[in-house]
N, C-alpha and C positions, 0 to 999 in steps of 0.2 A: 294303632292300638291292638292290645291284645285280645281276643274273641272272650266273649264272657265264660266265666268259669260256670259247672254246671253249680246247682249250691243245693239239693239233699236227692236222698233216692226217693221212687217211689215204688210202693207195688201195697199189699193191702194195709189198710187204712188202720191204726192201732187204733184199741180201746180208747175210750173217750174218756174224759177227765172232767171233772167235775169245776169247769170253770165261768164265771155269769161270762154271756157276751157281752153285753154293756150296749146295745145296737138302741140310739135313741132316735127320736123320731125331728124331723126340722121341717120349717114351712116354707114351698118354694116360693119364687115369683112367676106370677102368671099363672098358667091353669099348675093343680097340686101335683106332685108328684108319686108315684104309685110306693104304698110300702115297703113294695121290695125293692126300689131301687134307696129310697132311704136308709133300709137296713143294709143293704148292699156298699152303701157309701162309707157309714159309720164300719162296718165291719174290714172294710178295705181299706182303711185310715190306719186302723190302731191294729188288725189282728194280723199275724202269720198265719197265710194259707196252710200250712202243715197243724196250725193248733185249731183250725173251723175244722178240719177233715178228722182230730182228735178227738173234738166237742161232740161230731156227730156222726153215730156212724154210716150213714146215707146221707149225701148230700145230692138233691136232684139239680139237673143238669144246668134249668133255667139260673138256681140262683147262682150255681157255680160260675154260669157264663158273665152274671149283673157283680158277681164280686170281680171276676176278673177287669173287668168294661172299669171297674170305676178304683182298680189301682193303679193305672198312669197317673204321673198328677196331672193336677185340674188349672196351674195358674202358669201365665205366661212369667209370669214377676221372676219365677223360680229358675223358669231356665234362660232367662235374662241374668239369673245371679251366676251362674254358672258357665256363663259365656261372653261375659263382658267384665272390665277390670272395675265399670262404675265408675272410668275418668272421662270428662267430660270432652268432647271433642272439638277442634275449632268446625270443624266440616257437617258435624249433628248426623242428619241421618245419611250422608251420604260419603260417610266414614269409612273407605270397603276395611279396615283395619280389625273393625269392632266384626266378631264370629255371626254375634245375635243379629246385628242389621243385613250383614250376608246372607244369612239363614232366610233373616224375614223376606228379602228379596228374591230369593230361590224358590221361597214359598209361595210370594205373590205371582210369579212368572211360570208359575206351573209346572216345574222342573223335580216336583218330588211324583215317582209312581212305584205301583207292582206292591203299594202297604200291605201288609198282613201282619196278625199279632196272633201269637200261639202262646195262648197262656200269658206265662208274665214277660215273656218276651216279642218285641218290636219286631220288622225288618221293613226293609225299603230300600228304593234307587232313588238317586239324585244325579240329576243330571247338571253337570257345570259347565257353564259357556265359558269356553277360554277365549284367550286375545284373536284379533283377526288373524292370526297367520294358524292360529294353532286350534285343532278341532276340540268339540264337544268330550267333556271327561263323564264317564259313568263311571257313581259312585257307590257300592252296596254298602249299605247302613244298617247292624243290630244294635238295638237298646234292650237291655235286660233291666225289669225294676218290680219293686214288691214296695206297698202302704205308702204310695203313692211319692214314693221315690224311687230316681233312676241310680238299677245300683252299679252298673257297667255299659262302658259303650263302646261301639266298635265299627270303625269307617277306614275304607277302602286308601282314604288319600294318603294316611300315616301323619297327619299333621303333627308334629309332638308340640302344646303346647299348654299353659296351665289350664285353660279350661276348654267346654264341649267346641268342637270344631263346627263353620258353618254348615256344613251337612246334616249335619246331629242336630243342631236347633232347627232344618228344615222340617227334617221328620217327626223332632217333637212338635213342634207348632203345627203340622198335618194333622197331628193326632188328639193333641188338645183344640182342634180348629174346628175338624168334621170328623171326631169319635165315628159318627153313626155310621160312616161312609167307609172305614175300616171294617176288610173281613176279619170274623174276630173266630177263633176254633178255641176252646178248652187244652190245656197241657197236652204234650203228646202221648204221654202216659194214658191218659183217659182215652184217647183214640186208638193207640194199641194193645187196648184191656179187652176192646171189641171186635177184636181180629182173632182169627182161628188161627194154629198152625201151618195152613197153605200160604193163608195172606200173609201172615208175617215176613214167612220164607221169603215170597216175592217182594214184598217190600224192602226187606233186607239186600236180594237181589238187584231188584231199580236200582236203587241207591248207589249200590256199587258200582254198576254200569256205567251209574250219570257220571261219577266221581272215582275214577277206579285210580287216576293218580291222585289224589289226594287219598282217599279215606283206604286206598285194599289194603298195605301195609296193618294201618291201625285194627280191620275189620278179621285179617287174617290172627293178628296174635290174640282181640278178644276171644277169637275162636276156640283159640288154641287151648287158653286158659279156663275155657267153658268148658271143654272137652277132658280137660283133668280133673279128676275126683281131687277134692280134696282142698282146691288151690283157694285162694284167697278170695275169689269173685264169687265162686260158688259157697263161700258163707257167710256171706252176704244176703241181706232180707231186701229184694228189690233193686232197683238198678236208679244210676242217675238220672235225673231231666231237667235240663237245662232252663226246662218254660214251666217249672212248678212255683218257681215264687221259692224266698227263704222259707230256711227252717224257723221253728222256735227260738234257738238259740242263735241264730245269725244277727250278728249289728245290722242296725235298721238306720242306715244311711245315705247320702247321696255321692255319687261316684268322686273322688276327687285323686287328681294322680299327684302321689306327694314325691313320685321323684323328678319330674318336671316342676315343682313348689321350689323343692329345692336348687334346681339347676337356676331357677329364672331368678330366687334371690342370691344365688353366690354370684351369678355375672351380676347381677346389679349393682351389689356391693363394689365390686373390681371397678363399678367406676363411677361409683359413688361420688365425684366431683363434679360429676354431671348434675345439672337442672332436671333433666327428662329422668334419670333414673330415681333420686329424690322423691319425684311427681309417684312415678311409677311405685313406688315404696308405698308413697301413703297412701295408694288408688289401693295397695293390696291389705295392708289396713284398715281404709275403708268397705274391701271386702269382707274382711273378719266381723267389724262390726255387724254387717247387712245379715251374714249369714246368723250370728247370736242373735240380732233383732227377727231373724226369722225360725230362733230356737233352733238350730243345727246347729249339731254335735259336731258337723266341720269344721266350724268356726275356731274351737279351740284347737282341732287338729291342723290347723295350718295354721295355727296360731305359735303352738309350737314347733311347727318344721320352718318357721322364719325364724325365731329365737335363736334354735338349731345354728343358724348357718350364719344369724348375727354373731353368734360367739366366734365361730371358726373365721369370722373375717379376718386376714392376717395381719391389718392391721393396728389393730388394738393390742397384741404384742410390740410393735412396734412402738408405738407412743406409750406404752408403757416402758419399756427400756429405755427410748430418751428421753423420757419423762414431759415430755409433750402433751398438751391438752391434745380432744378429737374437733375436729371439724366442724364448726355450727351444724351445719344440715345433719351431719351424721348423730351429733347429739341430739338434734331434734327428735332426730326418729328413734334412738332408744326412749326419750321423754314417752313417745306415744305407745313404742312397746310396753312400757311399765305400765302405763296408764289403762292401755286394753286388758291386761296381766290382771289389775285389780279388779277389774270389771266381770272377768273370766271367774275368779276366786269367789267374788261375792256372787254370784250368780243365785237367785234362788230358788231357781228348782231342778238345779244340779244334785245329783244322788251322792250321796258322802264319800264311797268308792272313790268315783269320778275328782271330786274334790282333794282327797288323800293322794291320789296320783300326779295331780298337778303341783301340790304343795311340797311331793317330794322330787320332781323334777326340778322346782324352781329351788329348793335347798341346796341341790344339788351345783344348779347352775350360778347359785348366790354365792356358793363358796371359792368358787374358780377366780384367780387371779386377772384375768382379763375382763372380769365382767366391769361392767363401768360405775363408778362410785357417783351418787347423786348429791352437785355441786349445789351450794348454799347451805345456810346454817339455821334448816330446818329441822324441826324437832318431829319426832315419833310419836312421843310421848305428850303431844301439846294440849293446853287449857281446853279444857270442856264447855258446851255451851252452856253458860250460865250468867246471873247477873253478877256485874264484874264492880270492883270498887278503885279509886284512884290509889295509888301508893302513896306514902305518905312521902309530902317532901322534900323531907330532910333524907331520905333513902340515895345510898350512893347509887352512882351512874352506871356503876361495874356491874349489879344487877339486874341492870337491865337488857347486856349483853348477853344473850341466849346462846348456850352454848352447847351442841350434842356430847353427851355423854356416851359411853359404851362403844362395841365396838363399829368396826366397817360397816357404813348403808350405802348398798349399792342401789340402782337403779331398779332392781326387782324387789328389795326388801321390805317394800309399802305392801308389793301382792301377800310377798309371806304373812307380813303384817294382817292383811284382812283376811287369811285364814283363821285369824281368831275371831272374827267376827260372826254373829247368825241372823236368824231373820225371825226367831222363834218369841222377841220380848212381844209380853200382851198387848203391853202400849204401843210398841210398834205394828202391830198386827191389826188391832184396833184402826190406828190413824188410814193404814193401807187398804182395812177393808172396805168404809163407807166414805164419802164424803160429809156424812149427817152425825159420823164421830165426835161426840161430846161429855160433858160431866156427865148428862141424865143416861149414858147408855153403860156406864164401868160404876156408878152409883157413890162413887169417891175422886177424888181431885190432890186428897193429899199424899202423904208422903214421905221420903224422905227429900224431895225434889217435884217443885209445882209438877203437873202433867197438861194444865189446862191455863191460858192467861182468865182476865177477867172477866173480858167478856164470853168465855167458854170455851174458844178458839182452842185444838190440840196444838203444844210446843212437844218439842223434841228436845231435852236437855242430856249433858252426861256425857256426853261423847266429844269429839272435837269436832269442830265447824267444819274441816277440810270432809273427812270421814263421812258424817254424814252427807255432805253434799257427794260424796263418792258413789254413796245409797241411793244415788239419786240418779246420775250416771249410768250405772248397774241397772236398776230397773228399765229406763231409755232402751238403754244397748238392750236389754232384754227380751224387748215388746210386751215392756209393760206401762206407756204411756199415760195413762189415769191412777195409777198406783204412782210415779214418779212426782206428777202433778201434785196431789195429797200427801205427800212427803214433803215436797218442795215448800209447802201452804205452811205446814207446821213448822220447818227450821224457819223461813219468813217472821211467824210471830213472834217465833223463839228470841230472832234479833232484835225485832222490835223490841221485845221486854230487853233484855240487853239493855238495847240502847236508852231506853228510858231509866234503867238504872244506874249507868254511868252515870246519864246527866245528872241526876241526883245527886251522887256520889260525889263528881265534880262542883258541885255547887254549895256544897259543905267546904271544899278545903280551895274554893275558886283565890280567896282572898292571897293564902300563903304561898299557891302554888303563883301565882302574877306580881309576887312581890321578889318571886327568885327568879324569875322569867324563864326559865328553861325546866324541861322536868327529862324522867328518864321516862324512855320509852314503855306502853302499857298494853301493848299489843304485840304478842312477844314474835309471834310470825307471820310476813305479810301475807293475805289470802291472794293477790293479785300477781304472779309470778310462779306463786306454790307449784309443785311438782303436779299437783293432782286437780288444780285449776278450779276453785270450788266455786268461785265466783261465776265462770265461765259457764258449767255444768249446769247452775242452778239457772243464770239467764238463759241457756237455751233451751231448757225446760219449760221453762214458763212459758217462751216466746213462742216455741214450736206449736203449743196450745193455740194460738194467737196465727197463724202465720193462713193467710189465704193462696192458696194454691190449688192449681187447675188439677184436676184428675189424671188427666192425658200425659201432663209433665209430669209425675209421679210412678210411672206404670215404670217407663226404659227411662231410668235418671240418665244413662249415660247415651241416649242416641238422640236427644232430644237438641231443637234448636236452641241458641243461647238464651239463657235465663236474663231476665232482668231485675227491676230493683223488688227486692221482696216487700210485699204488703203486709200489713198484718191489722186486724180490726180488736175490737176489744170482746171479752169473753169473760162472762161475769163467772166470779167464784163462788162454788155453791155454798150457803151458809154464811156468804160474807156479805150481805147488802151494801152495793155501791165500789165493791173493791173487783177488781180484773185482773185477771193473768197478766195484761201487758203491762197494766201500771206496775206489778210487783216486781216484773221484771225488770223495769228501770230505777224502781226502788232500789233492788236488789247491787245493781252496777254501782249505783250512787253510793251506796253505803261498803261495795271493795274499794274503790274508786279512791273515796274520799278516805279512807282507811288510813292514821296515823302508824307507819311501818319502817321499822329500820331497813334500810338496805342489805342484801344480803354478800355473804363473800364469795367471791369469785367472779372475773369477766362474765361467762358463761349464762349464770345467776342473773347477775344485774341485768345483761343484756334482755334476758327473757322475763325480765319484769316490764322493763319496754315495750318490748312486743306484744306479750299479753295485755299490758294497757292501753295497747292500739289496735286492739283485735277486740275488747271491749268496748272501744269507743265505737268503732265500728258496726258493733251488731248493733249497737241504738240510736246510732245515727241515722240505720236503715231507717226509725221508724219514726211516723210522719207524727209530732208533737197537736194536740188537740185540746182542751181544754182543761180535761181531767188530767192529763200527761203533765202539764204545765202547772198545774195547783202539786202534782208529785215535786215536779222541779224544786220549785217555791222555796213548796216543806221542808224537803231533803237540804236546801240550800241552807234554810235557816237553821235548821239541826244539825249542818256541818259547820256552820259560824261558831255555833255556842257549845259545839264537840268537847271541848277545852283537849286534856292530850291525848283524846282516845278519838282525835278525826285530824287529819293532816291540813285541816284551816281552821284548827283552835288558836287559841290565843296563845298558848304555849307550844314550842315545841321541843321532839329532843334533834339534837344536833346533829347524829346521823339520820333522820328521817327520810325517805324517799317524798322529793318535791310535789306538788299537785299543779306543775305547770298546766299539762294536756289535761287532765280533765278539768281544770279551770279552764280556759279554752273553750271547750266544750259546752260548760255550764253560760259562759257568761253570751256566747253566740246564742244561745238558745234561751236565757232569758231577759234578755236587752230591751226583745223588743215588746216585755211582760213588765219588765220590774227594774227597771232601769239603775235605780240605787241601788238592790239587789245584787245584779251582776255586778256592777263597779265593787260595789262592796267584798265580793267573794274572789271576785281577779285580783283585787289588790292584795286581801293578804295574803291569797296564793303567791304572790310574786316571791317570797323569800327563798331564800338557799342557802340553809344556816349553817351548814358545812363550811361556808365557804366565811365565816363570821366568825373573826377571832372572840377568843373570850380576855382578851390583855386587859392590863389596868390602864384606865385612861392616860393622854398623855403619851405611854409608850407608842414608838414607832410600829407602823403595819407591816408585818412580813412581806416580803417581795414571794417567795417561790410555794407552792402550796406543800411541798412535803413541812414545811412546818405549822400548816395552819391544820394539816390529818394531823391527828396523835398516832403515833403509832401503836399502837391496841384496836384503831378500829381499822376498817377494814379498806381498800385499795377503792377507790370510786374511780375506777375503769371509763366509767360511761360520764363523767362530767361535763367530757365536751357535747356529749346530746344532751345532758341536761339545761346546759347553760343558752345551747340554741333553741329548744323549747322555752326558758325561763323568755327567750327574747322575742321570740312567735307571741306568746301569750304578750308583750308590752306593746308589741306594732298592733295587735288586734284592737288593743284597748285603743291606743293614741288613736288609729281610723274612726274607730267607733264613736272619740268624742272630737272629734272634727268641729268645729264649728259652737262648742261648748267650751268655753274656757276655764271654767270652774273646775271641769274633771280632767279639762288638758292638762293644768298644773297640779294636781292631786298624781294623775298619772308620771308626770315627768318628776316627782317628787320620789314616789317609788321605784322609778328604774334609777335615778342616780343613786337611793342609798341600795338599790339590793343588785345591781347590775354590776360584777367589777371586770367585767370583758373589752376590752379597747373596740376591737374586731367587732363583737355585737352593739354595744355604744355606735359606732361609726355605721354598722348597718341600719338600727334604727332612727340614725338622724338621716341620713339617705333614705329611708321609707317615708319618715316624716314628711320629709322635705318634696317628694314626688307625691305624696297625697296632699300636701297644704296648697301646689303648685301645677292643678293638672294643664292641658294644653288649652282645653275649650272650656275652662271658667276662672273666676278671678279667684288671687290667691287668700288664705286663710292664714291673716297675718301673725293668727295666735300660734297656730302649730307651725308657721314658718317660723318662729321665734322660738318655739322648745326644739326645731330640728337646729337650729344654730347653736342655744345652749348646750344641748348633746354633743357637737361637734365641737364646742370649745373645749367641755369637758371631755373629750377624747385626744384635743390636742395637750392639754394640762398633763393628764394618763401618762402618754406617752412620749413627754417632750426629751427624757432622759433614757427612754429607751431604743430611740431611734431605730422602729419596724421598718422592712422593707416595703410599706405601704404610706409610709408619711408621705411622701411627696403628692398622689394622689390625693389623700386625706385633705391637704393642705390647698388644694388646688379646690378641693367640693369646697371646703369651708369659704373661700371668697366668693367663689360663684353662688354660695347660702346667701351671703351678706349680701351680695349685689341684689338679689331677689326680694329681699326685703328692704335695700334703699342705701344712700349714699352716707347715714348717718352709723349704719353698722359697720360697713367698712372698715369708714375712719375711724371707727371703736375700735375694731381690731387690729389696727394698724397704732393705733395710740396706745392699745397695751399687749405689744407684740411680744416683752420682756418674757411673759408668762405662759407667751403661748409655741412662741417657735423660735429653733435657730437664728444667729444673724443671717446664715445664707438662705435659709427659707424664707425670710422678712426680706430680703435684699432680692432675692431671685426671681420669689414667687409671687408672694403679697402685694408689693409695691409696683413690679410690673403688672402681674394681671388686672390689677387693682385700674389701673391708668390705660390700659388697652384704645384701642379706638372701639372694639365692640362692648367694653363695660361699658366705656363712657355713652354710645350711643343707648343702649339698655336703660342708664340711670336717668336720661334724658335732663340732662343738666342746664341751668342757667351758666353765662361767661362767668359769676363770683363763685358761683357752689363749686362749678368745675377747675376754677382754680386753687379753692378751698380744699380740693383734694389732691389736687399734685401738691401745691403747700405740703400737707400731710404723707404724701408719699414721699417726698424728698428729706424731711426730716426723719423719716424712718431707715431712707438710705443713710441718710447721713450717721443715724446714731447705728447705723451696722457695723458700719466701714469704721468708726471708731471701737467700737467691740471686737470687731475681726476684720481690721484691715486685709490679712494676704488672703481673704477671698470676699470679701465685699466693695474692696476699693474701687475696681473697676465698675462692677453694676453700679455703683452709687455716682459714678463720674458719667455713667451713661445716662443714668436718669434725672439725673441732676444739670444738662448740659442744655436747656434752653433757659436755664437761669440762671447769669453771670454770678450772681451772689452765693449761690448752692456748690457753684460749680466750683469755685472758687475755695469755699468750704472742705469739698472735699479734696482737689488739688494738695491742701495742706495736711488734712490728713496721714495723705499720702507720705508727704516731707516729713511728718512726724514719726510716720510708722514706721519708714527706714532708717530713721535715725536710732528709733529700738527694735530691730534687728530685721526689718521685713525683708524677707529674703531676696536676690537675687533676679529669681523667675520671675517674680508677681512684679518687681520694679521694672525691668525689660517689658511684660506684657504692657503694663502702664504708659510705659514709652512708647514702646509704639502704637499705642493707640492716640495716645497725643498729636505723634505725630500724622498722622491718620485724619487727627481734627485737625493740622494744618497749624501746630504749634513745635515746631523744629527745638526752639532752645528750651522750650519745657521737657518736650524729648531726650534734650543734648543734657538736659540736667539731671534727670530719671536716671540715665542712661552710667553716667556719670557714678552715681551713688550704689548703680548696680556692678558696678566694675571694680567698685571699692572693695565688696563682699565677696567679690568671685577668686578661685583659687585652678588655674589649669594646671596639672603638673606636666612634665616632660613627655611621659609616655601617653597622655590624654590626648590624643589628636580626635577620637572620638566624643569628647566630653558634650554633652547635653545643648552648652550655654555656647559651643562654635558659631551657632548661627548669629544667635543676640552679639558676639562679640564681634562678628564680620559688619552685620547691622549698622551697631554703635559706631566702627570706626568707617564704615560708610556717610553717616549723619552727620561725624564731626569733618569728614574732611568737604563734605558738600558746603559747610558753614562757615570754611576759612579757615585761615593760617592760625588765627588765635584759638582756634577750638581745637583745632588739628593738635599747634603743642602743647593745650593744655592734658589732652587725653595720652598722649604718650606716653609718661609717666607714668601711670595708670595702668594704660596694656603692659610695662613691662615688669609691674608690681604685680599684675594678678595671671599673667600666661605665661607658663615657663616652658611651652610646647614649642620647640625650633622649627618646624613645617608650618606651623600657623602664625609665627610671630615671620616667617619669609613670605609667608603668603599676604599679609596686611602690609609687610613695604612693599611687594609688588605692587599692592591694588593701587597707593597711596600717591608711587610713580608714574602712576600713567595719566595723570589729567592735574592741572594746578589745584589747589585750594581753592575752594570757596565756587566751583564753575559747575555745580551741579542745581539743581532746580529751587533749592532750599539755599542757597547762597546769596549772601547780600553784599558780600565782596569780592572779589575778582582777581588772582596773582598774573603776571606777565605770562609763565611759564611755570611748568609741574616741578615741582621740587624735585631736590638730585639727593641720592639717598647718603651722599656723605658729606653732607650740609646740615647744619641745623633747621627743624628737629626732629629730622629722621634715622639722622647719624647714631644718637642713643639709642632709637631701636635696630637699627643694623649691628652696635656693637654688643646688644642684648640678643639677639637672633645669631649671629657668630658664635656667643659665647652658650647658649643653648644647643650650636649643634658640638662642640665640643665636649660639654658637659653630657650630653646623649649618649654619644658616639662611644665613650668610656662606659658608661653606664651600659650600654647595649654588648659591649663585647665582653664584660664580665663574663657572663653566664649565656653566649652567644652557641648554637651548635649549627655544625655545618649545612642543615640544610633551610636554615634562614640567613648564609652568606651571600644567597642574590640578592637577598630584602635589604641589607647591610649594604652593599655597592651601591646599589641604586638610592637607599641614602645618603649615600657619601656625594653622589651626582646632583642633588639639591643642594646637600651645602656647599657643593664650588659655585653654585649658580649665586649665593647668595656671600660665598667668599670676595664673588668677582665682583660685587657692585661695587664694594671699597676699593680707592685708588690704588693701594698695595695689597689688593686682595690673591691676588697671584702668589706672590710670596709667602703670605700666609698661608694659605692652603697649604702649598706646599714644604712650610716647617711644620705643618700641623700633620700632613700625611708621614712626617718625616720621623716623629714622633712615637705616631703611633706602629709603625715599622719598626720602630728601636723598644718601644713598651712590649708588641704581640708578636715579635718575633719568632715565639714559640709555635704561634698560629699559621706554620708555614703557606699551606694554600690557601687562607685566606690571603694573605700577604701578597701573595705568588696572582692572586686577583685582583686586588688592589694597584701592585706595579701594569699586568695589563691592559687595565681601564683606566689608570691615570699615569701611568709612566713614573 
């Protein structure tokens, strides 16, 4: 770090100025402080020491010493603020990465030594223990300060970081905790003024001797300038004194390393995709808020530096060029940046020239192309807080969609707009000044707008609600918590008045609105998800007043142990008997969450609505409900149900309004133990998701695609899937709570069937209900099980024609659920399978799973009931086989094996289907099954039917049915000569592949027909290939070889000559099976040689092989 710069010149004191000292008296704790110390404290906080010297011609040395003594910062919180980011570390006080923590440990270990205060300059040595292999390091630290602020620091460790190093922290804490042990001297210029010429010369020479390598060149240069008449140094009065404090015109602010802030923010933004970087940047924003709360001018300085780096982020230009949106993390950081600038610009105590400078910067940044735009269709000139009215029921829906007109609006535009606001309104000043502000103090409650309600409580009307809440946030941010609470109370009073007017207005037009069935939105912009987060600002201000927190935790927010759950207590609202800030916070949160509002445009804006809603619910979920808060819940829940178009729980809804599922789930859970009827009515009302409801006339089919449901003029619902999930969670919560109560269970079921349109979510609900209804350690709830089954049946009907990939899982679960209920439910789904399952699902899953050994054991049926279930399953299988014989015939045969009549019926279905075009592959499969069951004649029958449909071309020796044909031939051969004779014509008609025919012929000549295990009749000896019935097959094989040879030779290439010679070798083997085979083969070769004599090389190979 750079050494502290000289602050001002010291010489003869200037003449006095007529300035009021302004020193006040304060009462200390314990023993009263001396008047000198009380005065010196006030002067040290507010006056530069130069101002003291100019005001008084002579300041006694004891007075100077006390002013110098009290000029050092007195609060460890301020040192902590400049030596930690304020982020909670998991290691707590043991985390060595936090400079404040390290400095505290160094102080406690006695590492600070040789501390000396000379005027407004503190110096000392800090010994930092190294690791085991390293020696201790001794660092020299110097600190300059003025008016209770550290203005510059220097340390030998040269650690470049955002804030003070641990050694500066150790020295500062030593000075605060052991102030009276520190050796104190007046500024060095005061000491020098007491020396004569010889003493001054001796001092200079000794100083040069002690530090000749560092100061000798500088000393010689200064001596040359002093000896030179007319030099600049001789024209100035006095000389610089780095220990004399700041001058009157010098800025009075804490030391902040601007370059390090720039570098740190730039580095963090370059790794913005990582969670740690976003967390650190948020911690820096938190540091800005901490500085604002301490009314430290560095808060705005730090924010300016961060904004400059944010705008220089190279990703902004890239995203703009590509037309891509920012990442969510980056967008959230920009939102926080914009909100902080609103707090800075709205500062109630800043100077006009400061605000003008900030606005000039914001205006320049706002015009940059890379400055991100604000997402969502939120207006900048929104409606003011005032009693509202319901729009005419005949108003067009288009009027409800609010569009932001005018120029582009960036995330900084709201801060620019805040520059037009002020704090000098007399009514606003009255609200902020006193808890007892009322009509009696003003003498009037009239005017253009009411300023007090009927109870005399102040109102704040005429300003948009988000803007009014931004004022509350600003007051909190700048360290005015009481004023923030007063304004928050006035805003709550105004919201209540507005709510009453809305209810009265709705009652006048309720009949017309209910007849219409829907409404245009009356709240033109939502408060939840708004860029200024008005509901969150108001809630946090009210909850902060009620928070129970140990003082030790608030001193060092980043070094304490991990915090537990926040505890709150009721704090009375002054002037409002029976009211508490805690109850107001809950009321405000419910007002905001229950507001009927249109979903904003844009993915991020919609995601922010969801995130903001969850944050608000997390805030109020931390509040432990007592009787007073339960009364607030009940009252607000009732008002929300009666709120008409102003409430998201009202009877009429705008089709594009944000659903209330998440809020309703909280209210349902909280109200259920106290008022179950109200809890269910509220949750059932919130189950609606109107954007998915079509406005088609009765009788028209419902469109399947979402695009047809959402009109082109409405924004895309990017978060629709998330909202449907929340709707499902609300329904699941109600089902679980209603267990054991048939009335509410059936009511909830009706709401689910009416409002939930996603099969996947309905299936999840069914599964949850089944698990809840049948726990492992308790008897099942039959009503809830029936509801689970009903939901499952609805899913089956919805997905019957869409066939999602989860259908098999759904079908299996439905069977298990029906099994839990009993055999009647299981038989019911079997009997009504047409509307629930495909034939394949019914035959292969429902019928099979419903009759497994495990299912029968689970049902514990007697013999008669078991046979009834089996009969139902067999009937189901036969029906499926008739409807889809191709896929269900074999499962039906398998299921009917133990019942002769059913088995015969299934077999007949297969035979009928064969005539109707059942494929050869399925017929062969069933035929093999028949053979496996010991029914060879039926297998033979099916095999012949399959062969009749089969056709294998001359070049299809790899046909998938080859093995089936060979099996059929083996089966017929094993049965006897008669079956073999019958199948030969079928083989000749279906198979034209020469090698395959040859293979069949060879197999049949190896043994006598009927000699296999299935044969009933036995022949004396194997059949000859030249005798019937094989002679026909031999002729067919020879003809196939001749035809195939000519076909292959037509387009043969030299690389296939070898394969062709091998093919002729197999042909000769077949020819030789005939008596005149040798002659016929020779004639065949002769014909080839004559026909294809042009293929000389090939014919040469033929002669070499066959002569």
